[in-house]
Backbone as numpy.savetxt, mean C-alpha at the origin, in Angstrom:
# Nx Ny Nz CAx CAy CAz Cx Cy Cz
-19.72 -12.22 -15.18 -18.95 -11.43 -14.29 -17.54 -11.01 -14.98
-17.20 -9.76 -14.81 -15.91 -9.32 -15.41 -14.82 -9.51 -14.40
-13.62 -9.65 -14.93 -12.41 -9.77 -14.11 -11.37 -8.97 -14.72
-10.62 -8.09 -13.88 -9.54 -7.18 -14.40 -8.40 -7.35 -13.47
-7.20 -7.26 -14.08 -5.97 -7.39 -13.27 -4.95 -6.42 -13.85
-4.31 -5.64 -13.00 -3.23 -4.77 -13.41 -2.22 -4.60 -12.30
-0.98 -4.56 -12.68 0.14 -4.21 -11.73 0.57 -2.78 -11.81
0.64 -2.11 -10.67 1.13 -0.85 -10.56 2.59 -0.91 -10.07
3.52 -0.26 -10.70 4.94 -0.35 -10.34 5.39 0.96 -9.69
6.19 0.85 -8.65 6.76 1.99 -7.92 8.28 1.74 -7.67
9.06 2.88 -7.75 10.39 2.77 -7.30 10.62 4.07 -6.47
10.63 3.93 -5.11 10.82 5.01 -4.33 12.27 5.43 -4.17
12.62 6.62 -4.32 13.97 7.17 -4.29 14.27 7.50 -2.79
14.18 6.51 -1.92 14.52 6.65 -0.52 14.12 5.35 0.16
14.35 5.27 1.41 14.01 4.01 2.08 12.48 3.96 2.35
11.84 5.03 2.64 10.47 4.98 3.12 9.62 6.02 2.35
8.37 5.68 2.10 7.36 6.65 1.53 5.97 6.17 1.74
5.05 7.11 1.92 3.62 6.75 1.93 2.99 7.50 0.76
2.42 6.81 -0.24 2.05 7.38 -1.47 0.62 7.18 -1.67
-0.14 8.20 -1.96 -1.58 8.03 -2.21 -1.75 7.50 -3.64
-2.31 6.32 -3.75 -2.48 5.62 -5.04 -3.93 5.61 -5.53
-4.75 6.35 -4.77 -6.16 6.38 -5.12 -6.39 6.74 -6.61
-5.75 7.73 -7.22 -5.92 8.09 -8.59 -5.67 6.91 -9.52
-4.57 6.17 -9.25 -4.17 4.97 -10.06 -5.24 3.91 -10.01
-5.74 3.69 -8.73 -6.70 2.68 -8.61 -8.14 3.09 -9.20
-8.45 4.37 -9.21 -9.56 4.87 -9.84 -9.47 4.71 -11.40
-8.22 4.83 -11.92 -8.04 4.68 -13.38 -8.23 3.19 -13.66
-7.78 2.33 -12.82 -7.90 0.82 -13.11 -9.45 0.53 -13.05
-10.19 1.10 -12.15 -11.67 0.84 -12.08 -12.29 1.31 -13.37
-11.91 2.56 -13.85 -12.47 2.99 -15.08 -12.15 2.08 -16.26
-10.86 1.57 -16.33 -10.48 0.63 -17.43 -11.27 -0.68 -17.34
-11.60 -1.14 -16.16 -12.31 -2.40 -15.90 -13.66 -2.40 -16.42
-14.37 -1.27 -16.37 -15.72 -1.21 -16.72 -16.73 -1.75 -15.66
-16.19 -2.17 -14.55 -17.09 -2.80 -13.55 -17.84 -1.62 -12.87
-19.15 -1.87 -12.59 -19.93 -0.88 -11.97 -20.36 -1.29 -10.62
-20.48 -2.59 -10.36 -20.78 -3.16 -9.07 -19.95 -4.34 -8.77
-19.16 -4.32 -7.67 -18.24 -5.49 -7.39 -17.28 -5.11 -6.30
-16.09 -5.71 -6.44 -15.07 -5.53 -5.40 -13.78 -5.19 -6.03
-12.89 -4.57 -5.37 -11.51 -4.16 -5.87 -10.65 -4.56 -4.72
-9.62 -5.43 -5.07 -8.56 -5.86 -4.19 -7.33 -5.07 -4.56
-6.60 -4.45 -3.65 -5.36 -3.80 -3.96 -4.36 -4.31 -2.94
-3.28 -5.06 -3.44 -2.34 -5.61 -2.40 -0.91 -5.46 -2.89
-0.04 -5.19 -1.92 1.43 -5.08 -2.11 1.91 -6.47 -2.42
2.75 -6.56 -3.40 3.32 -7.89 -3.89 4.75 -8.07 -3.30
5.11 -7.31 -2.28 6.45 -7.45 -1.67 6.32 -7.43 -0.09
7.15 -8.14 0.55 6.98 -8.31 2.06 7.56 -7.15 2.85
8.01 -6.14 2.17 8.46 -4.92 2.86 7.73 -3.68 2.42
6.52 -3.94 1.94 5.60 -2.86 1.46 4.23 -3.13 1.97
3.37 -2.04 1.92 2.01 -2.17 2.46 1.04 -1.48 1.55
-0.22 -1.85 1.75 -1.33 -1.14 1.17 -2.32 -0.92 2.24
-2.82 0.32 2.49 -3.75 0.58 3.57 -4.61 1.77 3.20
-5.74 1.96 3.93 -6.64 3.05 3.74 -6.60 3.97 4.89
-6.52 5.26 4.62 -6.61 6.28 5.72 -6.79 7.62 4.99
-6.64 8.70 5.84 -6.84 10.07 5.42 -5.49 10.62 4.82
-5.67 11.32 3.75 -4.47 12.01 3.09 -4.25 13.31 3.68
-3.68 13.33 4.83 -3.43 14.55 5.65 -1.99 14.52 6.01
-1.21 15.55 5.72 0.24 15.51 5.86 0.63 15.29 7.35
-0.03 15.89 8.32 0.28 15.67 9.69 0.13 14.18 10.05
-0.90 13.61 9.66 -1.18 12.18 9.96 -0.22 11.26 9.33
0.18 11.53 8.14 1.24 10.75 7.43 2.55 10.81 8.21
2.86 11.97 8.66 4.10 12.20 9.48 3.99 11.45 10.76
2.81 11.46 11.38 2.56 10.75 12.63 2.81 9.18 12.34
2.33 8.73 11.23 2.50 7.33 10.95 4.04 6.95 10.89
4.74 7.85 10.21 6.25 7.68 10.09 6.92 7.56 11.48
6.52 8.56 12.37 7.10 8.61 13.66 6.66 7.38 14.49
5.40 7.01 14.45 4.90 5.86 15.24 5.53 4.59 14.82
5.64 4.32 13.44 6.26 3.15 12.93 7.71 3.02 13.35
8.38 4.15 13.26 9.88 4.17 13.63 9.97 3.83 15.14
9.08 4.29 15.92 9.19 3.96 17.41 8.86 2.40 17.66
7.94 1.90 16.92 7.58 0.47 17.02 8.61 -0.47 16.44
9.22 -0.06 15.34 10.21 -0.95 14.63 11.30 -0.01 14.12
12.17 0.42 14.98 13.28 1.40 14.47 14.23 0.68 13.52
14.60 1.43 12.50 15.55 0.97 11.55 16.88 0.59 12.14
17.40 1.46 12.99 18.74 1.29 13.53 18.67 1.18 15.10
19.57 0.51 15.71 20.69 -0.26 15.11 20.27 -1.47 14.38
20.90 -1.77 13.20 20.58 -2.90 12.44 20.86 -4.16 13.28
21.71 -4.21 14.15 22.14 -5.38 14.95 21.06 -5.84 15.96
20.04 -5.03 16.08 18.89 -5.46 16.99 18.03 -6.56 16.51
18.23 -6.81 15.19 17.25 -7.81 14.57 18.08 -9.01 14.14
17.49 -10.21 14.46 18.19 -11.47 14.04 18.19 -11.69 12.57
17.13 -11.04 11.90 17.04 -11.18 10.36 18.13 -10.44 9.70
18.64 -9.33 10.30 19.65 -8.54 9.64 21.01 -9.26 9.59
21.47 -9.55 8.52 22.75 -10.17 8.28 23.21 -9.80 6.83
22.72 -10.53 5.91 22.99 -10.16 4.52 22.18 -8.90 4.25
20.95 -8.71 4.78 20.11 -7.49 4.49 20.03 -6.75 5.77
19.56 -5.51 5.63 19.35 -4.62 6.82 17.95 -4.14 6.87
17.02 -5.00 6.54 15.56 -4.56 6.37 14.54 -5.17 7.31
15.00 -5.72 8.36 14.06 -6.36 9.30 13.00 -5.39 9.77
13.41 -4.11 9.96 12.41 -3.10 10.36 11.26 -2.92 9.37
11.62 -3.04 8.01 10.68 -2.96 6.96 9.63 -4.00 7.03
10.12 -5.32 7.34 9.15 -6.36 7.43 8.20 -6.08 8.59
8.69 -5.64 9.71 7.82 -5.32 10.87 6.78 -4.24 10.53
7.25 -3.20 9.88 6.37 -2.10 9.56 5.26 -2.53 8.63
5.55 -3.44 7.68 4.59 -4.00 6.82 3.58 -4.81 7.55
3.98 -5.57 8.55 3.04 -6.40 9.34 2.07 -5.41 10.07
2.51 -4.37 10.50 1.68 -3.36 11.26 0.70 -2.70 10.37
1.15 -2.27 9.11 0.23 -1.50 8.26 -0.56 -2.35 7.35
-0.30 -3.63 7.15 -1.13 -4.54 6.40 -0.65 -4.70 4.99
-1.12 -5.80 4.39 -0.77 -6.16 3.03 -1.67 -5.69 2.05
-3.06 -5.62 2.24 -4.02 -5.31 1.23 -5.21 -4.59 1.73
-6.06 -4.15 0.82 -7.38 -3.57 1.17 -8.30 -4.16 0.09
-9.57 -4.30 0.54 -10.69 -4.64 -0.43 -11.71 -3.61 -0.27
-12.11 -2.97 -1.39 -13.05 -1.95 -1.49 -14.23 -2.30 -2.24
-15.44 -1.90 -1.73 -16.66 -2.18 -2.58 -16.69 -1.13 -3.73
-17.27 -1.54 -4.74 -17.50 -0.74 -5.91 -19.01 -0.58 -6.13
-19.54 0.58 -6.08 -20.97 0.91 -6.21 -21.09 1.94 -7.23
-21.97 1.71 -8.21 -22.23 2.66 -9.28 -21.03 3.15 -9.97
-20.02 2.23 -10.09 -18.82 2.55 -10.84 -17.78 3.37 -10.09
-17.93 3.47 -8.72 -16.97 4.25 -7.94 -16.55 3.43 -6.72
-15.38 3.68 -6.22 -14.99 3.13 -4.95 -15.88 3.60 -3.89
-16.43 2.72 -3.11 -17.43 3.08 -2.16 -16.80 3.42 -0.78
-16.25 4.64 -0.70 -15.47 5.09 0.49 -16.18 5.97 1.37
-15.71 6.04 2.64 -16.13 7.09 3.62 -15.53 8.38 3.16
-15.90 9.49 3.72 -15.61 10.84 3.27 -14.14 11.12 3.01
-13.22 10.64 3.93 -11.82 10.97 3.80 -10.98 9.86 3.37
-11.60 8.71 3.06 -10.71 7.52 2.83 -10.02 7.52 1.51
-8.77 7.17 1.55 -7.86 7.11 0.38 -6.99 5.87 0.48
-6.55 5.37 -0.63 -5.66 4.17 -0.69 -4.24 4.60 -0.75
-3.42 4.06 0.15 -2.00 4.37 0.15 -1.08 3.13 -0.11
0.05 3.35 -0.68 1.08 2.45 -0.79 2.15 2.85 0.23
2.49 1.92 1.02 3.55 2.27 2.06 4.82 1.46 1.67
5.91 2.20 1.42 7.17 1.62 1.09 8.07 1.73 2.34
8.69 0.60 2.71 9.53 0.68 3.89 10.94 0.14 3.63
11.29 -0.23 2.37 12.68 -0.67 1.99 12.75 -0.34 0.54
12.86 0.88 0.21 12.83 1.38 -1.18 14.06 1.15 -1.95
14.21 1.95 -3.01 15.35 2.00 -3.96 15.31 0.93 -4.95
14.20 0.17 -5.14 14.10 -0.81 -6.15 12.67 -0.91 -6.64
12.44 -1.51 -7.78 11.16 -1.64 -8.33 10.31 -2.55 -7.53
9.07 -2.17 -7.23 8.12 -2.99 -6.50 6.77 -2.80 -7.12
5.86 -3.79 -6.85 4.65 -3.72 -7.55 3.45 -3.92 -6.60
2.32 -3.34 -7.03 1.09 -3.52 -6.32 0.05 -4.15 -7.31
-0.72 -5.18 -6.87 -1.67 -5.71 -7.70 -3.01 -5.15 -7.46
-3.71 -4.80 -8.59 -5.06 -4.33 -8.50 -5.97 -5.41 -9.19
-6.85 -6.03 -8.47 -7.73 -7.09 -9.05 -9.16 -6.66 -8.78
-10.00 -6.49 -9.88 -11.38 -6.03 -9.76 -12.22 -7.08 -10.33
-13.27 -7.40 -9.65 -14.30 -8.41 -10.11 -15.64 -7.80 -9.94
-16.60 -8.09 -10.88 -17.99 -7.62 -10.65 -18.65 -7.54 -12.04
-19.74 -6.84 -12.04 -20.56 -6.58 -13.19 -20.49 -5.22 -13.70
């Protein structure tokens, strides 16, 4: 069985972003040489997320609106966590959107439904953050 590991690095020039990382994950899959197996993609920071959904601008905007309603950034004083930092909302948004995805690999490709794409969700940007890609299989 083969095992492959790579870190993808991101530095979002803003507080929040939803980034389609499917091309980078596909490149990792190509580098791994795995034809049948599993691919784990997970955020290595507690204020970031990895999730699967449709890459449609209206939907991505809807996610932003929905997340802000569920865990508004301001006022910062509404959160007990906020003292030294002001990112409690980012922790909440990460909990909602999830930490990781696991995708099947079949015949050397991510085995997705028609519209599925992998996204990195950044909720407390302005600094370097990483995503782990771990691929195992034959």
